[in-house]
C-alpha positions as CSV (number, residue, x, y, z in Angstrom):
1,X,-195.6,111.7,38.4
2,X,-192.1,112.3,38.0
3,X,-190.9,115.2,35.9
4,X,-188.6,115.0,32.9
5,X,-186.0,116.9,35.2
6,X,-186.2,114.3,37.9
7,X,-186.1,111.4,35.5
8,X,-185.2,111.6,31.9
9,X,-187.1,108.2,31.2
10,X,-190.3,109.6,31.9
11,X,-190.8,110.5,28.0
12,X,-190.5,107.1,27.2
13,X,-193.8,106.0,28.8
14,X,-195.7,107.8,26.1
15,X,-193.9,106.2,23.3
16,X,-196.3,104.2,21.0
17,X,-195.5,100.3,20.9
18,X,-195.8,97.7,18.2
19,X,-196.7,94.2,19.1
20,X,-197.1,92.8,15.7
21,X,-195.3,89.5,14.5
22,X,-193.3,91.2,11.5
23,X,-190.5,92.9,13.1
24,X,-188.2,93.5,11.2
25,X,-188.0,91.3,8.3
26,X,-190.6,89.3,6.4
27,X,-190.2,87.2,3.3
28,X,-193.6,86.0,1.5
29,X,-194.8,85.2,-2.0
30,X,-195.3,89.1,-2.4
31,X,-191.5,90.0,-1.9
32,X,-189.3,91.0,0.9
33,X,-190.9,93.4,3.7
34,X,-189.3,95.2,6.6
35,X,-190.9,96.9,9.5
36,X,-188.6,98.9,11.8
37,X,-189.6,100.1,15.3
38,X,-188.2,103.6,15.8
39,X,-190.8,106.1,17.0
40,X,-188.4,109.3,17.3
41,X,-186.8,108.9,13.9
42,X,-187.4,111.7,11.4
43,X,-186.5,109.3,8.4
44,X,-185.4,105.8,7.9
45,X,-183.9,103.7,5.1
46,X,-182.9,100.3,4.4
47,X,-179.9,99.3,2.4
48,X,-179.3,96.1,0.6
49,X,-175.9,94.4,0.1
50,X,-174.7,91.4,-1.8
51,X,-172.1,90.4,0.9
52,X,-171.9,90.6,4.6
53,X,-168.8,92.7,4.8
54,X,-166.9,95.5,3.0
55,X,-169.0,96.3,0.1
56,X,-171.4,99.2,-1.3
57,X,-175.1,99.0,-0.9
58,X,-176.7,97.9,-4.2
59,X,-179.6,99.7,-3.5
60,X,-181.3,101.9,-0.8
61,X,-184.9,102.1,0.1
62,X,-186.6,105.0,2.0
63,X,-189.0,103.8,4.5
64,X,-192.4,105.2,5.2
65,X,-193.7,105.9,8.7
66,X,-196.5,103.5,9.8
67,X,-198.5,102.6,12.8
68,X,-197.3,101.9,16.5
69,X,-194.0,104.0,15.8
70,X,-192.9,101.8,13.0
71,X,-191.4,102.4,9.5
72,X,-191.9,100.1,6.5
73,X,-190.7,99.3,3.4
74,X,-191.1,96.3,0.6
75,X,-189.4,95.0,-2.6
76,X,-191.4,92.6,-4.9
77,X,-188.8,90.0,-5.1
78,X,-187.5,87.4,-2.4
79,X,-183.9,88.7,-1.6
80,X,-182.7,85.3,-0.4
81,X,-179.0,85.5,-0.2
82,X,-178.8,89.3,0.2
83,X,-177.8,91.4,3.2
84,X,-179.5,94.6,4.8
85,X,-178.9,97.2,7.4
86,X,-181.2,100.1,8.7
87,X,-180.3,103.6,9.6
88,X,-182.5,106.3,10.9
89,X,-182.2,110.2,11.2
90,X,-182.5,111.4,14.7
91,X,-182.1,115.0,15.9
92,X,-181.1,116.1,12.4
93,X,-178.3,113.5,12.1
94,X,-178.2,110.2,10.3
95,X,-177.0,107.5,12.8
96,X,-174.8,104.4,11.9
97,X,-176.2,101.6,10.1
98,X,-177.5,98.6,12.3
99,X,-178.9,95.1,11.5
100,X,-181.7,96.0,13.8
101,X,-182.8,94.4,17.0
102,X,-184.5,91.3,15.3
103,X,-182.0,90.1,13.1
104,X,-182.2,86.2,12.9
105,X,-179.4,85.8,10.5
106,X,-176.4,87.7,9.9
107,X,-173.0,87.9,8.2
108,X,-169.4,87.9,9.6
109,X,-169.3,89.8,13.0
110,X,-173.0,90.5,12.7
111,X,-172.6,93.8,11.0
112,X,-175.3,93.2,8.5
113,X,-178.5,91.1,8.6
114,X,-179.1,88.4,6.1
115,X,-182.1,87.3,4.3
116,X,-182.3,83.5,4.3
117,X,-184.8,80.8,4.3
118,X,-185.0,79.4,7.8
119,X,-186.7,76.3,6.8
120,X,-183.4,75.4,4.9
121,X,-181.4,75.3,8.1
122,X,-183.5,72.4,9.8
123,X,-181.5,69.2,10.0
124,X,-183.2,65.9,9.0
125,X,-185.7,65.0,11.4
126,X,-185.9,68.4,13.0
127,X,-189.7,68.4,12.8
128,X,-189.7,65.5,15.3
129,X,-187.0,66.5,17.5
130,X,-187.8,67.4,21.2
131,X,-185.9,67.7,24.6
132,X,-186.3,65.5,27.6
133,X,-189.7,65.8,29.5
134,X,-189.4,66.9,33.1
135,X,-192.3,67.1,35.5
136,X,-190.4,69.6,37.7
137,X,-187.1,71.6,37.3
138,X,-185.6,69.7,40.3
139,X,-185.6,66.5,38.1
140,X,-182.9,68.0,36.2
141,X,-179.1,67.6,36.6
142,X,-177.5,70.9,35.1
143,X,-173.9,70.8,33.6
144,X,-172.7,74.5,33.0
145,X,-170.3,74.4,30.0
146,X,-168.7,76.8,27.3
147,X,-168.0,75.5,23.8
148,X,-164.3,76.2,23.6
149,X,-163.6,74.7,27.3
150,X,-165.3,71.7,26.5
151,X,-163.8,70.5,23.4
152,X,-160.8,72.8,22.3
153,X,-157.9,70.8,24.0
154,X,-156.3,68.1,21.8
155,X,-156.9,65.6,24.5
156,X,-160.7,65.8,23.7
157,X,-160.2,63.7,20.6
158,X,-163.0,66.0,19.0
159,X,-162.7,67.1,15.3
160,X,-165.0,70.3,15.3
161,X,-163.0,71.7,18.6
162,X,-164.7,74.9,20.0
163,X,-167.6,74.6,17.5
164,X,-171.5,73.5,17.9
165,X,-170.6,70.6,16.1
166,X,-168.3,69.2,18.7
167,X,-171.5,68.0,20.5
168,X,-172.7,65.9,17.5
169,X,-169.4,63.7,17.5
170,X,-170.0,60.3,18.8
171,X,-167.3,58.0,20.1
172,X,-164.5,60.4,21.0
173,X,-162.0,59.7,23.5
174,X,-158.8,60.7,25.4
175,X,-155.4,59.5,24.7
176,X,-156.0,56.6,27.3
177,X,-159.5,55.7,25.6
178,X,-161.9,57.3,28.3
179,X,-164.8,58.9,26.8
180,X,-165.1,62.5,26.0
181,X,-167.5,64.8,24.3
182,X,-171.2,63.9,24.1
183,X,-170.5,60.4,25.2
184,X,-168.9,61.8,28.4
185,X,-172.1,63.6,29.3
186,X,-174.2,60.5,28.9
187,X,-171.7,58.5,30.8
188,X,-171.7,61.3,33.6
189,X,-175.5,61.1,33.6
190,X,-176.3,64.9,33.5
191,X,-179.9,65.7,32.1
192,X,-179.2,69.3,30.9
193,X,-176.4,71.3,29.3
194,X,-176.2,75.0,30.5
195,X,-174.1,76.6,27.7
196,X,-172.6,79.9,28.1
197,X,-173.7,82.7,25.7
198,X,-174.2,81.3,22.3
199,X,-176.1,84.2,20.4
200,X,-173.9,86.6,18.7
201,X,-171.8,88.5,20.8
202,X,-169.5,91.4,20.3
203,X,-165.7,90.5,21.5
204,X,-164.5,87.8,19.1
205,X,-163.4,88.7,15.7
206,X,-165.3,86.4,13.4
207,X,-163.0,87.5,10.3
208,X,-159.9,86.4,12.3
209,X,-160.7,82.9,14.3
210,X,-157.3,81.4,13.5
211,X,-156.0,83.9,16.3
212,X,-157.7,81.8,19.0
213,X,-159.6,84.5,20.7
214,X,-161.7,83.6,23.7
215,X,-164.4,85.3,25.6
216,X,-167.4,83.9,27.7
217,X,-169.8,85.9,25.5
218,X,-171.5,88.2,28.1
219,X,-171.3,91.2,25.7
220,X,-174.4,90.9,23.5
221,X,-174.7,92.1,19.9
222,X,-177.5,90.2,18.0
223,X,-179.7,88.6,20.7
224,X,-181.6,86.4,18.1
225,X,-178.9,84.6,16.0
226,X,-176.2,82.4,16.9
227,X,-172.6,83.4,17.4
228,X,-170.4,82.8,14.3
229,X,-167.2,81.9,16.1
230,X,-168.8,78.7,17.1
231,X,-169.9,77.6,13.4
232,X,-167.5,76.2,10.8
233,X,-168.2,79.3,8.4
234,X,-169.1,82.5,10.1
235,X,-169.3,84.5,6.5
236,X,-172.3,82.2,5.5
237,X,-175.4,83.0,7.3
238,X,-177.1,79.7,7.2
239,X,-174.2,77.7,8.6
240,X,-174.1,78.9,12.1
241,X,-177.8,78.4,12.4
242,X,-177.8,74.8,10.8
243,X,-175.1,73.8,13.1
244,X,-176.3,75.2,16.3
245,X,-179.6,73.0,15.4
246,X,-177.5,70.0,14.6
247,X,-175.9,70.3,18.2
248,X,-179.4,70.7,19.9
249,X,-180.8,67.8,17.9
250,X,-177.7,65.6,18.8
251,X,-178.0,66.5,22.4
252,X,-181.8,65.7,22.4
253,X,-181.2,62.3,20.4
254,X,-179.0,61.4,23.4
255,X,-181.7,62.5,26.2
256,X,-180.0,65.7,27.1
257,X,-181.6,69.2,27.3
258,X,-180.2,72.5,26.3
259,X,-180.2,75.6,28.5
260,X,-179.3,79.0,27.0
261,X,-177.4,81.4,28.9
262,X,-179.2,84.7,27.9
263,X,-178.1,88.4,28.9
264,X,-181.0,90.7,28.1
265,X,-179.9,93.0,31.1
266,X,-177.2,94.9,29.2
267,X,-175.5,95.2,25.6
268,X,-171.9,95.4,24.7
269,X,-172.4,98.8,23.4
270,X,-174.1,102.0,24.6
271,X,-174.6,104.7,21.8
272,X,-173.7,102.2,19.2
273,X,-175.8,99.4,20.2
274,X,-178.6,98.0,17.9
275,X,-181.1,99.1,20.4
276,X,-179.6,102.8,20.5
277,X,-179.3,102.9,16.7
278,X,-183.1,102.1,16.3
279,X,-184.7,103.9,19.0
280,X,-182.2,106.1,20.9
281,X,-182.4,106.0,24.7
282,X,-185.5,104.0,24.9
283,X,-184.5,100.6,25.7
284,X,-182.2,101.5,28.6
285,X,-182.4,103.2,32.1
286,X,-180.9,106.4,32.9
287,X,-179.6,108.4,35.8
288,X,-181.1,112.0,36.6
289,X,-178.3,113.5,34.6
290,X,-179.0,111.5,31.6
291,X,-176.1,109.1,31.7
292,X,-176.5,105.6,31.6
293,X,-177.6,103.5,34.6
294,X,-175.3,100.7,35.3
295,X,-176.6,97.9,37.3
296,X,-174.9,95.4,35.1
297,X,-171.6,96.8,35.9
298,X,-170.8,96.7,32.2
299,X,-171.9,100.0,31.2
300,X,-175.6,100.2,30.8
301,X,-178.7,98.5,32.0
302,X,-181.8,97.5,29.7
303,X,-185.4,98.6,30.7
304,X,-187.6,95.5,30.9
305,X,-190.4,97.4,32.6
306,X,-190.7,99.4,29.3
307,X,-193.3,97.6,27.0
308,X,-191.2,97.3,24.0
309,X,-188.3,95.9,25.9
310,X,-190.5,93.7,27.9
311,X,-192.1,92.4,24.4
312,X,-188.6,91.9,23.0
313,X,-187.4,89.7,25.8
314,X,-190.6,87.8,25.7
315,X,-190.6,87.3,22.1
316,X,-186.9,86.6,21.8
317,X,-187.1,83.6,24.4
318,X,-190.0,82.3,22.6
319,X,-188.3,82.6,19.3
320,X,-185.3,80.4,20.8
321,X,-187.8,77.9,22.1
322,X,-189.6,77.5,19.0
323,X,-186.9,77.9,16.2
324,X,-184.1,76.3,18.2
325,X,-186.1,73.9,20.2
326,X,-184.1,75.4,23.6
327,X,-185.3,73.4,26.8
328,X,-184.4,76.2,29.5
329,X,-183.2,79.7,30.0
330,X,-180.5,80.9,32.4
331,X,-181.0,84.8,33.0
332,X,-177.8,86.7,33.7
333,X,-178.3,89.4,36.6
334,X,-181.9,88.4,36.5
335,X,-182.7,91.0,39.1
336,X,-182.1,93.9,36.6
337,X,-185.3,92.7,35.1
338,X,-188.6,93.2,36.9
339,X,-190.9,90.7,38.4
340,X,-193.7,91.1,35.9
341,X,-191.8,90.6,33.0
342,X,-190.1,87.4,34.4
343,X,-193.4,85.9,35.1
344,X,-194.5,86.9,31.7
345,X,-191.4,85.2,30.2
346,X,-192.3,81.9,32.3
347,X,-196.0,82.1,31.3
348,X,-195.1,82.4,27.6
349,X,-192.5,79.6,27.7
350,X,-194.7,77.0,29.4
351,X,-197.4,77.5,27.0
352,X,-194.7,76.3,24.3
353,X,-193.3,73.5,26.2
354,X,-194.4,72.7,30.0
355,X,-190.7,71.0,30.4
356,X,-189.0,74.4,29.8
357,X,-187.7,75.8,32.9
358,X,-186.0,79.2,33.8
359,X,-183.8,80.2,36.6
360,X,-181.2,83.1,37.0
361,X,-179.0,85.3,39.0
362,X,-181.2,86.7,41.7
363,X,-179.0,90.0,42.1
364,X,-177.5,92.8,40.4
365,X,-174.0,94.1,40.0
366,X,-175.1,97.7,41.1
367,X,-177.9,99.9,42.0
368,X,-180.9,100.5,39.6
369,X,-183.7,103.1,39.3
370,X,-186.0,100.0,39.2
371,X,-187.4,99.9,42.7
372,X,-186.2,97.2,44.8
373,X,-189.6,95.6,45.4
374,X,-190.1,95.3,41.6
375,X,-186.7,93.6,40.9
376,X,-186.5,89.8,40.1
377,X,-184.3,89.5,43.3
378,X,-183.6,86.1,45.2
379,X,-185.4,87.7,48.0
380,X,-188.5,88.1,45.7
381,X,-188.6,84.7,44.0
382,X,-191.6,83.6,46.1
383,X,-193.5,86.2,43.9
384,X,-192.2,84.3,40.7
385,X,-193.6,80.9,41.3
386,X,-192.1,79.4,38.1
387,X,-188.7,80.6,38.2
388,X,-185.7,79.5,40.2
389,X,-182.8,81.4,41.5
390,X,-179.0,80.5,42.4
391,X,-178.5,79.7,46.3
392,X,-175.3,81.7,47.0
393,X,-176.2,80.7,50.7
394,X,-175.1,77.0,50.0
395,X,-172.3,77.9,47.7
396,X,-170.4,80.2,50.3
397,X,-171.3,78.0,53.3
398,X,-169.8,74.9,51.6
399,X,-166.7,76.0,50.0
400,X,-166.0,79.5,51.7
401,X,-167.0,83.0,50.7
402,X,-166.3,83.7,46.8
403,X,-164.7,87.2,47.5
404,X,-162.0,85.8,49.7
405,X,-159.9,83.1,48.0
406,X,-158.5,81.9,51.4
407,X,-161.7,81.7,53.1
408,X,-162.8,78.0,54.1
409,X,-166.2,76.7,54.2
410,X,-168.2,73.8,56.0
411,X,-166.6,71.2,53.7
412,X,-162.9,72.5,54.1
413,X,-163.1,72.6,57.8
414,X,-164.6,76.1,58.9
415,X,-166.8,75.7,61.8
416,X,-170.0,78.2,62.3
417,X,-171.6,77.6,58.8
418,X,-173.7,74.7,59.7
419,X,-177.1,76.7,59.9
420,X,-176.3,78.3,56.3
421,X,-175.6,74.9,54.9
422,X,-179.0,73.8,56.2
423,X,-180.7,76.8,54.6
424,X,-179.1,75.2,51.3
425,X,-180.2,71.5,52.4
426,X,-184.0,72.7,52.6
427,X,-183.9,74.9,49.5
428,X,-184.3,78.1,51.5
429,X,-187.7,77.1,52.3
430,X,-189.4,77.5,55.7
431,X,-188.6,74.6,58.0
432,X,-189.2,74.4,61.9
433,X,-185.3,73.3,62.6
434,X,-183.7,75.8,60.4
435,X,-182.8,79.1,62.4
436,X,-182.6,81.7,59.4
437,X,-181.3,84.5,62.1
438,X,-178.0,82.5,62.0
439,X,-177.8,82.5,58.3
440,X,-174.9,84.3,56.7
441,X,-176.5,85.5,53.7
442,X,-180.3,85.1,53.8
443,X,-182.1,85.9,57.1
444,X,-185.6,84.5,56.1
445,X,-186.9,81.7,54.0
446,X,-187.1,83.2,50.5
447,X,-188.2,80.3,48.6
448,X,-192.0,79.1,48.2
449,X,-190.8,75.7,47.2
450,X,-187.7,73.9,46.4
451,X,-188.4,74.1,42.9
452,X,-187.0,77.6,43.0
453,X,-183.6,77.1,44.2
454,X,-180.3,76.2,42.1
455,X,-177.8,74.5,44.4
456,X,-174.0,74.8,43.5
457,X,-170.6,75.3,44.7
458,X,-169.1,76.6,41.6
459,X,-169.8,78.1,38.1
460,X,-167.9,79.9,35.5
461,X,-167.6,82.9,37.4
462,X,-165.1,83.6,40.4
463,X,-162.8,80.6,41.4
464,X,-164.0,77.2,40.3
465,X,-164.0,74.5,42.8
466,X,-160.7,73.1,42.4
467,X,-158.8,76.5,42.4
468,X,-160.9,77.5,45.4
469,X,-159.7,74.4,47.2
470,X,-156.1,74.9,46.3
471,X,-156.3,78.6,47.4
472,X,-158.0,77.7,50.8
473,X,-156.3,74.5,51.5
474,X,-152.8,75.4,50.6
475,X,-151.0,72.7,52.6
476,X,-153.1,69.9,51.7
477,X,-152.7,67.3,49.0
478,X,-154.8,67.1,45.8
479,X,-156.2,63.8,47.0
480,X,-157.2,65.6,50.5
481,X,-158.8,68.4,48.2
482,X,-160.6,65.9,46.1
483,X,-162.1,64.5,49.3
484,X,-163.4,68.0,50.1
485,X,-164.7,68.2,46.7
486,X,-166.5,64.9,46.9
487,X,-168.1,66.2,50.2
488,X,-169.1,69.4,48.8
489,X,-170.8,68.1,45.9
490,X,-172.4,65.3,48.0
491,X,-174.2,68.1,50.0
492,X,-175.2,69.8,46.8
493,X,-176.7,66.6,45.1
494,X,-178.5,65.3,48.0
495,X,-180.1,68.8,48.7
496,X,-183.7,69.8,48.1
497,X,-183.7,71.9,44.9
498,X,-182.0,71.6,41.5
499,X,-178.3,70.6,41.5
500,X,-175.9,72.6,39.1
501,X,-172.1,71.6,38.4
502,X,-169.3,73.5,36.3
503,X,-167.9,71.5,33.6
504,X,-164.8,69.7,34.3
505,X,-165.0,69.5,38.2
506,X,-166.0,65.7,37.6
507,X,-162.2,65.4,36.2
508,X,-160.8,68.0,38.9
509,X,-159.9,70.2,36.3
510,X,-158.7,73.9,37.1
511,X,-158.2,77.2,35.7
512,X,-154.8,77.9,37.0
513,X,-156.1,80.2,40.0
514,X,-157.6,82.6,37.6
515,X,-160.7,84.3,39.3
516,X,-162.3,85.9,36.2
517,X,-161.4,83.8,33.1
518,X,-163.8,85.7,30.7
519,X,-161.1,86.4,28.2
520,X,-158.2,84.3,29.4
521,X,-156.7,82.1,26.7
522,X,-157.5,78.5,26.0
523,X,-154.5,77.5,28.2
524,X,-156.5,78.9,31.4
525,X,-160.1,77.7,30.1
526,X,-159.7,74.5,28.3
527,X,-160.6,71.2,30.1
528,X,-157.5,68.7,29.8
529,X,-159.3,65.5,29.3
530,X,-156.2,63.6,30.2
531,X,-157.4,64.3,33.8
532,X,-160.2,62.0,33.3
533,X,-157.7,59.0,33.4
534,X,-155.6,60.8,36.2
535,X,-158.6,61.3,38.4
536,X,-161.0,58.5,37.4
537,X,-162.0,58.0,41.0
538,X,-163.3,61.6,41.1
539,X,-165.4,61.1,38.0
540,X,-166.7,57.8,39.2
541,X,-168.0,59.4,42.3
542,X,-169.8,62.1,40.3
543,X,-171.3,59.4,38.1
544,X,-172.6,57.6,41.3
545,X,-173.8,60.6,43.1
546,X,-175.8,61.8,40.0
547,X,-177.2,58.2,39.7
548,X,-178.3,58.1,43.2
549,X,-180.2,61.5,43.0
550,X,-181.8,60.6,39.7
551,X,-183.0,57.1,41.0
552,X,-184.2,58.5,44.4
553,X,-187.4,61.0,44.6
554,X,-186.6,61.8,48.1
555,X,-183.9,64.3,47.2
556,X,-186.5,65.9,44.8
557,X,-189.3,67.0,46.7
558,X,-191.6,69.6,45.1
559,X,-193.3,71.6,48.1
560,X,-191.9,73.2,51.2
561,X,-194.7,71.1,53.2
562,X,-193.1,68.1,51.9
563,X,-189.6,69.3,53.0
564,X,-190.8,70.3,56.5
565,X,-192.5,67.0,57.0
566,X,-190.1,64.5,55.6
567,X,-186.5,66.0,56.4
568,X,-185.6,65.8,60.1
569,X,-182.2,67.2,61.4
570,X,-180.4,65.8,64.3
571,X,-178.6,67.6,67.0
572,X,-174.9,67.5,66.4
573,X,-171.6,68.9,67.3
574,X,-169.9,71.7,65.4
575,X,-168.5,70.4,61.9
576,X,-171.2,67.9,61.5
577,X,-174.6,68.0,59.9
578,X,-176.9,65.0,60.2
579,X,-180.5,64.5,59.0
580,X,-183.0,61.9,57.6
581,X,-185.5,61.9,54.7
582,X,-188.2,59.8,56.4
583,X,-191.4,58.0,55.7
584,X,-190.5,57.2,51.9
585,X,-190.2,60.8,51.2
586,X,-191.9,61.7,47.8
587,X,-192.7,58.2,47.1
588,X,-189.1,56.9,47.3
589,X,-188.6,53.2,47.8
590,X,-186.2,53.8,50.7
591,X,-188.2,54.2,53.9
592,X,-185.3,56.4,55.4
593,X,-182.2,58.0,54.2
594,X,-179.7,59.0,56.8
595,X,-177.1,61.7,55.6
596,X,-174.1,62.5,57.8
597,X,-171.6,65.3,56.6
598,X,-168.3,65.7,58.5
599,X,-166.8,68.9,57.3
600,X,-164.6,69.0,60.4
601,X,-160.8,67.8,59.8
602,X,-160.9,64.9,62.2
603,X,-163.1,61.8,62.6
604,X,-166.5,62.0,64.2
605,X,-168.6,59.6,66.1
606,X,-172.3,59.7,65.5
607,X,-175.1,57.4,66.9
608,X,-177.3,55.7,64.2
609,X,-180.5,54.1,65.3
610,X,-180.2,50.2,65.3
611,X,-181.7,48.7,62.2
612,X,-181.0,47.2,58.8
613,X,-179.1,49.8,56.9
614,X,-177.5,49.8,53.5
615,X,-174.4,51.7,53.3
616,X,-174.6,53.9,50.4
617,X,-171.7,56.2,50.8
618,X,-168.8,56.3,53.2
619,X,-165.1,57.5,53.8
620,X,-165.1,59.4,50.3
621,X,-166.8,56.3,48.3
622,X,-170.2,55.7,46.9
623,X,-172.5,53.2,45.2
624,X,-176.0,54.1,44.6
625,X,-176.5,50.1,44.9
626,X,-174.9,50.0,48.3
627,X,-171.5,49.4,49.4
628,X,-172.4,47.1,52.3
629,X,-174.7,46.9,55.4
630,X,-174.8,48.3,58.7
631,X,-176.6,47.7,61.9
632,X,-176.4,51.2,63.2
633,X,-175.1,52.3,66.5
634,X,-171.9,54.1,67.1
635,X,-170.1,54.8,63.9
636,X,-167.1,56.8,63.1
637,X,-167.6,59.2,60.1
638,X,-164.0,60.0,58.7
639,X,-162.8,63.6,58.3
640,X,-164.1,65.3,55.4
641,X,-166.4,62.8,54.0
642,X,-170.2,62.0,53.9
643,X,-172.0,59.0,55.2
644,X,-175.3,58.2,53.5
645,X,-177.4,55.1,54.9
646,X,-180.6,53.8,53.5
647,X,-183.2,51.8,55.3
648,X,-185.6,50.0,53.0
649,X,-188.4,49.0,55.5
């Protein structure tokens, strides 16, 4: 057993925990009740306010110590429309006021929690609302977007620009008449939107929204309430809740699920976070000298392996799933969390809705006191059977390494990456024809099933695809770069696993070469929807690629055994990857699907078995119904393109 001198966190092992469902506010027929978990507090109080900002308390109630390390207080009336904060005395000093860690409604900038009737925030028809039913995660096509990016540009034609309500507006178009907004998502064919952090975060001043501040939102403030900057009235606590629900219902009504990006691994503040102001030190990991451990790279890391923090994470995602009908969760820096917690998260969510899925970043941004074998790492995903991780293998192999803007990948002509791409194609499962010793990132098949892998070439982080292609192909034309983008995404969308794309890639948007645009202005981050007209061919290619995947279960096998049995690679020259999906893979109507990827900068000849083949993709064109027919034999595959052939019998 470690001593306190060796590990200052040892003392938290003996803290009492509270697992009741009445943290921190309950309103019933007997009045308004508070229960704050704060085991080390010497005293605690609740302050009640008439307004969300800049006004004195109308009353203060001393709290009384109760069971499980909690403090309680009650008033006989229902305080709907009021606001409140907690404060505790710790080591002889009264700490700053806090809305607590379980605020479900807040005022401007989340400084005070609000007392509202949650049932009043439900849109019409909410009781029957539900997202798309999925048997397996890899039936999904995930579209990652930020509220402002998607709608803020004038070309979006959307009224509620940068707001939750932007996704409730049908019939919006760009100036040349192409669809935007929710109609664009339907037309594209994606099944789920992964929305960047939508909980209440710290970095945008909700009292000064006219200044056009921008942030991704990876700086959590209040985990269990939507961010006010995406609402039409941040000062009215019910508005952000109702409008987020209206967004979810609108997407559901259009057959699209909603994935929340959740950031339980760190908080925006250290000593002044809501965690620190209610139970100082407990929710975080520390170094031996008592300073904050920082596996997040953001100043601190939370301690999911501690019971009250573990319960918080589990109960928080359950709350979003039940109250907001959320269909999936993407865990930021998931490897800061422990495997046991993540498995419990999956178990709890699947009980609510079997179609809910969970995926995350299987890495940290720094070292952690949590032992490597306990971390929810990519390499440990086989021990988390109902959770998926991002494949940095396929990402870096296709387009070039994320850390070097000039580095090319398989799709942009760099040889020697074929085996790493193959690791992505088989979704990091054990396959007799894949030599993991030649992999650039992973050296062993870490996934137990293809349902544990998210395939992508770019996301909000680092250079998005267009910018990466411009940096790594400086002499090329945009037309040539678009060919490379088509090849890159064809590999992703036909690979085993779950495809994931970044919003606007389908119109060849860019972010003006900015590597980390987390607080860049709209001029960098906004999608220019005029590009949908300029690059109509690119959009059409994405639509057909998505349709091809959705219509053919061969691309969506669910076990490693299926992949090993039905996916057969061919021997090829460098710069080429060729394989077949055989024997009506996963019940597909096509007996065999032949895929050839030519990442080299020159045409390559391949030999296709003789037979009656339907040409699905060729020379930068694709049609899920077919472009024509082929008898096989010697076929020239043009540079930087995919050839897809289908044999029906």
